[in-house]
BAFI-392583 format. One record per residue (C-alpha): residue number from 1; residue in one letter; chain; x, y, z. Coordinates in steps of 0.1 Angstrom, whole numbers, plus 5000, padded with zeros to 4 digits. Example, Ala and Ser with C-alpha at 12.3 -4.5 7.8 and 13.67 -1.06 7.14 Angstrom:
BEGIN
+-----+----+----+------+------+------+
|   i | aa | ch |    X |    Y |    Z |
+-----+----+----+------+------+------+
|   1 |  A |  A | 5123 | 4955 | 5078 |
|   2 |  S |  A | 5137 | 4989 | 5071 |
+-----+----+----+------+------+------+
! end
This chain:
BEGIN
+-----+----+----+------+------+------+
|   i | aa | ch |    X |    Y |    Z |
+-----+----+----+------+------+------+
|   1 |  M |  A | 2957 | 1624 | 8426 |
|   2 |  E |  A | 2936 | 1592 | 8420 |
|   3 |  V |  A | 2906 | 1594 | 8397 |
|   4 |  E |  A | 2878 | 1568 | 8395 |
|   5 |  I |  A | 2870 | 1553 | 8361 |
|   6 |  G |  A | 2834 | 1563 | 8366 |
|   7 |  D |  A | 2845 | 1600 | 8369 |
|   8 |  I |  A | 2863 | 1597 | 8336 |
|   9 |  Q |  A | 2833 | 1581 | 8320 |
|  10 |  D |  A | 2811 | 1610 | 8331 |
|  11 |  A |  A | 2835 | 1636 | 8318 |
|  12 |  E |  A | 2837 | 1618 | 8284 |
|  13 |  N |  A | 2799 | 1616 | 8282 |
|  14 |  D |  A | 2797 | 1654 | 8288 |
|  15 |  F |  A | 2823 | 1659 | 8261 |
|  16 |  V |  A | 2803 | 1638 | 8236 |
|  17 |  I |  A | 2772 | 1660 | 8243 |
|  18 |  L |  A | 2793 | 1691 | 8235 |
|  19 |  F |  A | 2803 | 1675 | 8202 |
|  20 |  Q |  A | 2767 | 1669 | 8193 |
|  21 |  Q |  A | 2758 | 1705 | 8201 |
|  22 |  E |  A | 2786 | 1716 | 8177 |
|  23 |  G |  A | 2771 | 1694 | 8149 |
|  24 |  I |  A | 2799 | 1668 | 8150 |
|  25 |  V |  A | 2785 | 1633 | 8144 |
|  26 |  I |  A | 2801 | 1604 | 8162 |
|  27 |  P |  A | 2794 | 1572 | 8143 |
|  28 |  E |  A | 2778 | 1545 | 8163 |
|  29 |  N |  A | 2801 | 1518 | 8148 |
|  30 |  I |  A | 2832 | 1530 | 8166 |
|  31 |  Q |  A | 2843 | 1501 | 8187 |
|  32 |  Q |  A | 2852 | 1504 | 8223 |
|  33 |  E |  A | 2888 | 1505 | 8232 |
|  34 |  V |  A | 2899 | 1474 | 8252 |
|  35 |  V |  A | 2924 | 1481 | 8279 |
|  36 |  P |  A | 2940 | 1450 | 8294 |
|  37 |  G |  A | 2934 | 1446 | 8331 |
|  38 |  I |  A | 2904 | 1470 | 8331 |
|  39 |  D |  A | 2868 | 1458 | 8337 |
|  40 |  Q |  A | 2852 | 1467 | 8304 |
|  41 |  S |  A | 2818 | 1467 | 8319 |
|  42 |  R |  A | 2827 | 1499 | 8338 |
|  43 |  R |  A | 2842 | 1518 | 8308 |
|  44 |  G |  A | 2811 | 1528 | 8288 |
|  45 |  R |  A | 2821 | 1547 | 8256 |
|  46 |  R |  A | 2856 | 1543 | 8242 |
|  47 |  S |  A | 2882 | 1568 | 8252 |
|  48 |  L |  A | 2882 | 1600 | 8231 |
|  49 |  P |  A | 2912 | 1607 | 8208 |
|  50 |  I |  A | 2924 | 1634 | 8233 |
|  51 |  W |  A | 2938 | 1606 | 8254 |
|  52 |  D |  A | 2962 | 1597 | 8226 |
|  53 |  E |  A | 2980 | 1630 | 8233 |
|  54 |  F |  A | 2989 | 1618 | 8269 |
|  55 |  I |  A | 3009 | 1590 | 8284 |
|  56 |  T |  A | 2987 | 1575 | 8311 |
|  57 |  T |  A | 3001 | 1553 | 8338 |
|  58 |  R |  A | 2978 | 1531 | 8359 |
|  59 |  D |  A | 2984 | 1513 | 8392 |
|  60 |  G |  A | 2976 | 1476 | 8399 |
|  61 |  D |  A | 2939 | 1484 | 8405 |
|  62 |  G |  A | 2936 | 1500 | 8371 |
|  63 |  K |  A | 2933 | 1536 | 8385 |
|  64 |  I |  A | 2952 | 1564 | 8367 |
|  65 |  S |  A | 2982 | 1574 | 8388 |
|  66 |  M |  A | 2999 | 1597 | 8362 |
|  67 |  N |  A | 2987 | 1614 | 8331 |
|  68 |  K |  A | 3015 | 1632 | 8313 |
|  69 |  C |  A | 3014 | 1654 | 8281 |
|  70 |  K |  A | 3035 | 1639 | 8253 |
|  71 |  Y |  A | 3048 | 1673 | 8244 |
|  72 |  C |  A | 3057 | 1692 | 8275 |
|  73 |  N |  A | 3057 | 1662 | 8300 |
|  74 |  L |  A | 3033 | 1680 | 8324 |
|  75 |  N |  A | 3011 | 1659 | 8346 |
|  76 |  I |  A | 2975 | 1669 | 8338 |
|  77 |  S |  A | 2943 | 1660 | 8356 |
|  78 |  P |  A | 2928 | 1630 | 8337 |
|  79 |  Q |  A | 2896 | 1649 | 8328 |
|  80 |  T |  A | 2888 | 1653 | 8291 |
|  81 |  P |  A | 2880 | 1691 | 8292 |
|  82 |  R |  A | 2911 | 1699 | 8311 |
|  83 |  M |  A | 2933 | 1677 | 8289 |
|  84 |  T |  A | 2918 | 1693 | 8257 |
|  85 |  K |  A | 2924 | 1728 | 8271 |
|  86 |  H |  A | 2960 | 1720 | 8280 |
|  87 |  I |  A | 2967 | 1707 | 8244 |
|  88 |  Q |  A | 2953 | 1739 | 8230 |
|  89 |  N |  A | 2976 | 1760 | 8251 |
|  90 |  C |  A | 3006 | 1736 | 8252 |
|  91 |  K |  A | 3039 | 1753 | 8241 |
|  92 |  V |  A | 3044 | 1725 | 8216 |
|  93 |  K |  A | 3013 | 1728 | 8194 |
|  94 |  F |  A | 3001 | 1696 | 8177 |
|  95 |  Q |  A | 2995 | 1701 | 8140 |
|  96 |  K |  A | 2966 | 1677 | 8132 |
|  97 |  P |  A | 2931 | 1678 | 8146 |
|  98 |  I |  A | 2926 | 1649 | 8169 |
|  99 |  L |  A | 2889 | 1645 | 8162 |
| 100 |  S |  A | 2890 | 1641 | 8124 |
| 101 |  H |  A | 2888 | 1603 | 8124 |
| 102 |  L |  A | 2856 | 1603 | 8145 |
| 103 |  V |  A | 2837 | 1609 | 8113 |
| 104 |  T |  A | 2836 | 1582 | 8086 |
| 105 |  A |  A | 2848 | 1588 | 8051 |
| 106 |  S |  A | 2814 | 1579 | 8037 |
| 107 |  S |  A | 2796 | 1606 | 8058 |
| 108 |  N |  A | 2778 | 1632 | 8037 |
| 109 |  I |  A | 2776 | 1656 | 8066 |
| 110 |  D |  A | 2797 | 1688 | 8065 |
| 111 |  V |  A | 2819 | 1686 | 8095 |
| 112 |  P |  A | 2830 | 1720 | 8109 |
| 113 |  E |  A | 2865 | 1725 | 8120 |
| 114 |  P |  A | 2870 | 1713 | 8155 |
| 115 |  N |  A | 2869 | 1742 | 8179 |
| 116 |  Y |  A | 2892 | 1737 | 8209 |
| 117 |  A |  A | 2885 | 1772 | 8221 |
| 118 |  I |  A | 2853 | 1761 | 8237 |
| 119 |  N |  A | 2854 | 1772 | 8273 |
| 120 |  F |  A | 2848 | 1738 | 8289 |
| 121 |  A |  A | 2857 | 1749 | 8325 |
| 122 |  E |  A | 2853 | 1787 | 8326 |
| 123 |  N |  A | 2851 | 1787 | 8364 |
| 124 |  Q |  A | 2876 | 1760 | 8370 |
| 125 |  A |  A | 2913 | 1766 | 8376 |
| 126 |  I |  A | 2938 | 1743 | 8360 |
| 127 |  N |  A | 2957 | 1725 | 8387 |
| 128 |  N |  A | 2993 | 1738 | 8391 |
| 129 |  I |  A | 2994 | 1751 | 8354 |
| 130 |  Q |  A | 2994 | 1787 | 8343 |
| 131 |  A |  A | 2984 | 1789 | 8307 |
| 132 |  T |  A | 3004 | 1810 | 8283 |
| 133 |  H |  A | 2983 | 1841 | 8273 |
| 134 |  R |  A | 2991 | 1860 | 8242 |
| 135 |  T |  A | 2983 | 1897 | 8240 |
| 136 |  Q |  A | 2980 | 1921 | 8210 |
| 137 |  P |  A | 3012 | 1940 | 8205 |
| 138 |  T |  A | 3009 | 1978 | 8209 |
| 139 |  I |  A | 3028 | 2007 | 8193 |
| 140 |  K |  A | 3049 | 2009 | 8224 |
| 141 |  N |  A | 3064 | 1975 | 8216 |
| 142 |  L |  A | 3076 | 1988 | 8182 |
| 143 |  V |  A | 3088 | 2023 | 8191 |
| 144 |  K |  A | 3113 | 2028 | 8218 |
| 145 |  A |  A | 3101 | 2055 | 8242 |
| 146 |  L |  A | 3124 | 2083 | 8252 |
| 147 |  P |  A | 3133 | 2088 | 8288 |
| 148 |  P |  A | 3129 | 2123 | 8302 |
| 149 |  K |  A | 3167 | 2128 | 8302 |
| 150 |  S |  A | 3170 | 2119 | 8266 |
| 151 |  K |  A | 3142 | 2142 | 8257 |
| 152 |  E |  A | 3159 | 2171 | 8274 |
| 153 |  D |  A | 3192 | 2163 | 8257 |
| 154 |  L |  A | 3176 | 2162 | 8223 |
| 155 |  D |  A | 3158 | 2195 | 8230 |
| 156 |  K |  A | 3191 | 2211 | 8239 |
| 157 |  K |  A | 3208 | 2198 | 8207 |
| 158 |  C |  A | 3179 | 2211 | 8186 |
| 159 |  G |  A | 3183 | 2245 | 8204 |
| 160 |  Q |  A | 3220 | 2246 | 8197 |
| 161 |  F |  A | 3214 | 2240 | 8160 |
| 162 |  I |  A | 3188 | 2268 | 8158 |
| 163 |  F |  A | 3209 | 2293 | 8178 |
| 164 |  S |  A | 3242 | 2286 | 8160 |
| 165 |  S |  A | 3224 | 2289 | 8126 |
| 166 |  N |  A | 3207 | 2321 | 8136 |
| 167 |  L |  A | 3173 | 2306 | 8126 |
| 168 |  A |  A | 3139 | 2319 | 8136 |
| 169 |  F |  A | 3123 | 2299 | 8163 |
| 170 |  N |  A | 3092 | 2293 | 8142 |
| 171 |  V |  A | 3113 | 2268 | 8121 |
| 172 |  L |  A | 3100 | 2243 | 8147 |
| 173 |  E |  A | 3065 | 2248 | 8132 |
| 174 |  N |  A | 3076 | 2240 | 8097 |
| 175 |  V |  A | 3058 | 2209 | 8085 |
| 176 |  E |  A | 3087 | 2196 | 8065 |
| 177 |  F |  A | 3111 | 2200 | 8094 |
| 178 |  Q |  A | 3087 | 2182 | 8117 |
| 179 |  E |  A | 3084 | 2154 | 8092 |
| 180 |  F |  A | 3122 | 2151 | 8090 |
| 181 |  C |  A | 3125 | 2148 | 8128 |
| 182 |  R |  A | 3096 | 2123 | 8129 |
| 183 |  H |  A | 3115 | 2101 | 8104 |
| 184 |  L |  A | 3146 | 2102 | 8125 |
| 185 |  N |  A | 3128 | 2091 | 8157 |
| 186 |  P |  A | 3089 | 2088 | 8158 |
| 187 |  A |  A | 3091 | 2089 | 8197 |
| 188 |  Y |  A | 3107 | 2124 | 8197 |
| 189 |  K |  A | 3083 | 2154 | 8199 |
| 190 |  L |  A | 3098 | 2187 | 8189 |
| 191 |  P |  A | 3097 | 2215 | 8215 |
| 192 |  S |  A | 3075 | 2245 | 8209 |
| 193 |  P |  A | 3091 | 2279 | 8200 |
| 194 |  D |  A | 3081 | 2291 | 8235 |
| 195 |  V |  A | 3101 | 2263 | 8251 |
| 196 |  I |  A | 3131 | 2269 | 8228 |
| 197 |  S |  A | 3132 | 2306 | 8236 |
| 198 |  T |  A | 3130 | 2302 | 8273 |
| 199 |  R |  A | 3139 | 2270 | 8290 |
| 200 |  V |  A | 3162 | 2255 | 8263 |
| 201 |  L |  A | 3179 | 2289 | 8256 |
| 202 |  K |  A | 3187 | 2293 | 8293 |
| 203 |  S |  A | 3200 | 2257 | 8295 |
| 204 |  V |  A | 3222 | 2262 | 8264 |
| 205 |  F |  A | 3235 | 2295 | 8276 |
| 206 |  A |  A | 3244 | 2280 | 8310 |
| 207 |  G |  A | 3262 | 2251 | 8293 |
| 208 |  E |  A | 3282 | 2274 | 8270 |
| 209 |  S |  A | 3292 | 2296 | 8300 |
| 210 |  D |  A | 3305 | 2266 | 8318 |
| 211 |  S |  A | 3324 | 2256 | 8287 |
| 212 |  M |  A | 3339 | 2291 | 8283 |
| 213 |  K |  A | 3351 | 2290 | 8319 |
| 214 |  I |  A | 3371 | 2258 | 8312 |
| 215 |  R |  A | 3386 | 2271 | 8279 |
| 216 |  L |  A | 3395 | 2306 | 8290 |
| 217 |  R |  A | 3407 | 2298 | 8325 |
| 218 |  G |  A | 3442 | 2313 | 8329 |
| 219 |  A |  A | 3444 | 2324 | 8292 |
| 220 |  K |  A | 3455 | 2358 | 8278 |
| 221 |  V |  A | 3426 | 2372 | 8257 |
| 222 |  C |  A | 3416 | 2401 | 8236 |
| 223 |  I |  A | 3383 | 2418 | 8239 |
| 224 |  Q |  A | 3365 | 2429 | 8207 |
| 225 |  Q |  A | 3340 | 2457 | 8209 |
| 226 |  D |  A | 3316 | 2467 | 8181 |
| 227 |  G |  A | 3284 | 2486 | 8177 |
| 228 |  W |  A | 3256 | 2484 | 8151 |
| 229 |  S |  A | 3218 | 2488 | 8147 |
| 230 |  T |  A | 3193 | 2460 | 8147 |
| 231 |  I |  A | 3166 | 2455 | 8120 |
| 232 |  Q |  A | 3144 | 2475 | 8143 |
| 233 |  N |  A | 3170 | 2503 | 8142 |
| 234 |  E |  A | 3179 | 2499 | 8179 |
| 235 |  P |  A | 3216 | 2506 | 8188 |
| 236 |  I |  A | 3236 | 2476 | 8201 |
| 237 |  I |  A | 3271 | 2475 | 8217 |
| 238 |  A |  A | 3285 | 2440 | 8219 |
| 239 |  H |  A | 3317 | 2423 | 8233 |
| 240 |  C |  A | 3334 | 2391 | 8224 |
| 241 |  I |  A | 3365 | 2374 | 8238 |
| 242 |  S |  A | 3392 | 2358 | 8217 |
| 243 |  N |  A | 3421 | 2336 | 8228 |
| 244 |  G |  A | 3437 | 2335 | 8194 |
| 245 |  K |  A | 3420 | 2302 | 8184 |
| 246 |  E |  A | 3383 | 2309 | 8189 |
| 247 |  S |  A | 3359 | 2337 | 8199 |
| 248 |  H |  A | 3333 | 2336 | 8226 |
| 249 |  Y |  A | 3303 | 2359 | 8230 |
| 250 |  L |  A | 3306 | 2379 | 8263 |
| 251 |  D |  A | 3277 | 2403 | 8264 |
| 252 |  S |  A | 3257 | 2431 | 8246 |
| 253 |  I |  A | 3239 | 2462 | 8258 |
| 254 |  N |  A | 3214 | 2486 | 8244 |
| 255 |  P |  A | 3226 | 2522 | 8250 |
| 256 |  E |  A | 3191 | 2535 | 8242 |
| 257 |  M |  A | 3193 | 2573 | 8241 |
| 258 |  Q |  A | 3229 | 2575 | 8253 |
| 259 |  H |  A | 3253 | 2591 | 8229 |
| 260 |  K |  A | 3281 | 2568 | 8218 |
| 261 |  T |  A | 3310 | 2590 | 8228 |
| 262 |  A |  A | 3345 | 2579 | 8234 |
| 263 |  D |  A | 3341 | 2583 | 8272 |
| 264 |  Y |  A | 3308 | 2563 | 8272 |
| 265 |  L |  A | 3323 | 2535 | 8251 |
| 266 |  F |  A | 3353 | 2533 | 8273 |
| 267 |  S |  A | 3331 | 2530 | 8305 |
| 268 |  V |  A | 3312 | 2501 | 8288 |
| 269 |  L |  A | 3345 | 2485 | 8278 |
| 270 |  E |  A | 3358 | 2487 | 8314 |
| 271 |  E |  A | 3328 | 2468 | 8326 |
| 272 |  A |  A | 3333 | 2441 | 8300 |
| 273 |  V |  A | 3370 | 2437 | 8310 |
| 274 |  K |  A | 3360 | 2433 | 8347 |
| 275 |  K |  A | 3334 | 2408 | 8338 |
| 276 |  A |  A | 3357 | 2387 | 8316 |
| 277 |  E |  A | 3385 | 2386 | 8342 |
| 278 |  T |  A | 3362 | 2379 | 8372 |
| 279 |  Q |  A | 3337 | 2354 | 8356 |
| 280 |  F |  A | 3361 | 2335 | 8333 |
| 281 |  D |  A | 3394 | 2339 | 8352 |
| 282 |  C |  A | 3413 | 2352 | 8322 |
| 283 |  K |  A | 3437 | 2381 | 8316 |
| 284 |  V |  A | 3426 | 2408 | 8291 |
| 285 |  V |  A | 3457 | 2421 | 8273 |
| 286 |  G |  A | 3443 | 2438 | 8242 |
| 287 |  V |  A | 3413 | 2455 | 8227 |
| 288 |  V |  A | 3401 | 2454 | 8191 |
| 289 |  T |  A | 3376 | 2479 | 8176 |
| 290 |  D |  A | 3367 | 2494 | 8143 |
| 291 |  N |  A | 3386 | 2525 | 8130 |
| 292 |  C |  A | 3360 | 2553 | 8132 |
| 293 |  S |  A | 3370 | 2586 | 8149 |
| 294 |  T |  A | 3351 | 2577 | 8181 |
| 295 |  M |  A | 3371 | 2545 | 8185 |
| 296 |  V |  A | 3404 | 2562 | 8177 |
| 297 |  S |  A | 3396 | 2586 | 8206 |
| 298 |  M |  A | 3388 | 2557 | 8229 |
| 299 |  H |  A | 3421 | 2540 | 8221 |
| 300 |  R |  A | 3439 | 2571 | 8234 |
| 301 |  I |  A | 3419 | 2569 | 8267 |
| 302 |  I |  A | 3428 | 2532 | 8270 |
| 303 |  N |  A | 3465 | 2539 | 8264 |
| 304 |  E |  A | 3464 | 2565 | 8292 |
| 305 |  K |  A | 3447 | 2544 | 8318 |
| 306 |  Y |  A | 3460 | 2509 | 8308 |
| 307 |  P |  A | 3495 | 2515 | 8293 |
| 308 |  N |  A | 3502 | 2478 | 8291 |
| 309 |  M |  A | 3470 | 2470 | 8271 |
| 310 |  Y |  A | 3473 | 2468 | 8233 |
| 311 |  T |  A | 3448 | 2485 | 8211 |
| 312 |  Y |  A | 3441 | 2474 | 8175 |
| 313 |  G |  A | 3419 | 2486 | 8147 |
| 314 |  C |  A | 3399 | 2461 | 8128 |
| 315 |  N |  A | 3417 | 2452 | 8095 |
| 316 |  A |  A | 3384 | 2444 | 8077 |
| 317 |  H |  A | 3370 | 2478 | 8087 |
| 318 |  L |  A | 3403 | 2494 | 8076 |
| 319 |  F |  A | 3400 | 2479 | 8041 |
| 320 |  N |  A | 3364 | 2491 | 8040 |
| 321 |  L |  A | 3376 | 2527 | 8047 |
| 322 |  I |  A | 3402 | 2524 | 8020 |
| 323 |  G |  A | 3376 | 2512 | 7995 |
| 324 |  E |  A | 3353 | 2541 | 8005 |
| 325 |  K |  A | 3381 | 2566 | 7999 |
| 326 |  F |  A | 3388 | 2553 | 7963 |
| 327 |  T |  A | 3351 | 2546 | 7954 |
| 328 |  P |  A | 3334 | 2572 | 7931 |
| 329 |  K |  A | 3307 | 2592 | 7949 |
| 330 |  D |  A | 3278 | 2581 | 7926 |
| 331 |  L |  A | 3287 | 2544 | 7932 |
| 332 |  Q |  A | 3288 | 2550 | 7970 |
| 333 |  D |  A | 3253 | 2565 | 7968 |
| 334 |  K |  A | 3240 | 2534 | 7950 |
| 335 |  V |  A | 3256 | 2511 | 7976 |
| 336 |  N |  A | 3241 | 2532 | 8004 |
| 337 |  Q |  A | 3207 | 2530 | 7988 |
| 338 |  V |  A | 3209 | 2492 | 7986 |
| 339 |  Q |  A | 3220 | 2490 | 8022 |
| 340 |  S |  A | 3192 | 2512 | 8034 |
| 341 |  F |  A | 3166 | 2493 | 8015 |
| 342 |  I |  A | 3177 | 2459 | 8029 |
| 343 |  R |  A | 3180 | 2473 | 8065 |
| 344 |  N |  A | 3145 | 2490 | 8063 |
| 345 |  H |  A | 3127 | 2461 | 8047 |
| 346 |  H |  A | 3143 | 2430 | 8063 |
+-----+----+----+------+------+------+
! end
C-alpha cells in the first residue's frame, strides 16, 4: 500500500496534539530530520521517535513501499497511531520509552510517564494483524476440574471405604473429614449421606456381586449361617460364602416374629444354597454354624437330606461354650450385665 507524505504529516500532527493534551512538552528547538531524496518542503515537523522502531523502505519517488517492525518483522501501515499501537502489543516488547528524549534535560516540567495505552484508533481495525490480548486467569486455570466419570469413581471409592469400615454415613458431614478431602483435591466435592446410602451403595453392591461371580465361578464353597440381634433388638439371620481363602457376604433376612426352630433355619439355609449355586455358579459342599442345640438339630436334618454335605460347628463358639462351662456363676452374671448394658445403650 502506498502512502502519501502528506498523509504521514497529517497523522504526525494529530499525534503531537495528543501529546500536548497529555501535558508532554515538545521543545521548539528540535531540528527537522533530513531524509535524502525527499522534498523537505513537504515534510513539516520531524518524524516522531516511533519511526525509529521500524525499518522503512521507500521507492524512487520517495513514497513508503514497506514499513516493517524491527522486532517481529511485520509490515505495518505507516501511520503513527497504528505503529504506536503495534509496538505496544508487539510480542517482543521494547524496554525504553521512545518519547523520553523529546523533553530537554533543562526542562523544569514534570513529564508524566508516556502512556501508549491511549486508544488512538478505537474504531479502526489493524490491517492483517490480530493483537495479542491477555485475560485475567481464573480459578479454573489453577484447579483441574473433575470429569463426571472421575467424580463417580471417587464417590464409589469413598463409599467402599465407609462400607468396609462400618462407619456411619454422617461421617461425610464431619468438618475435619471434609477439610482432609479438600486438601487432597479441591475440585472434588464429597457426596451427601443420602447419595452414599442410595446410588453409591447400589453401585458398590453391584460391583461386588460381579466380582464374586468371577471369584466363585466353579469353586467348591462352604456356607456360614449365623443369627444375632441388632442394636434395635431385631433378629437377623445372615449367610456368607467361603472358598477357603476369603469370605463373601451372601444375604441376610429378618425373621420377624418367626420362631427360630431347626426346621425354619433349615428352610432358610436351603434358599441360601440355591441362591449361591444359581447366582454365583459354585458348588456348596459344607455348612458351618454355631453349636447351640437348635443348630445341632439342624445338622441332623442336613445330614438326612444332603448326606454328601459336611456340617461343622464354629470353633470360636465351641471355645466360648467351654469357657462358659468352667466360668463361675457370679462372674458370668457380671459379664452378662456388661453385655446387656452395651447392647441396650449403643
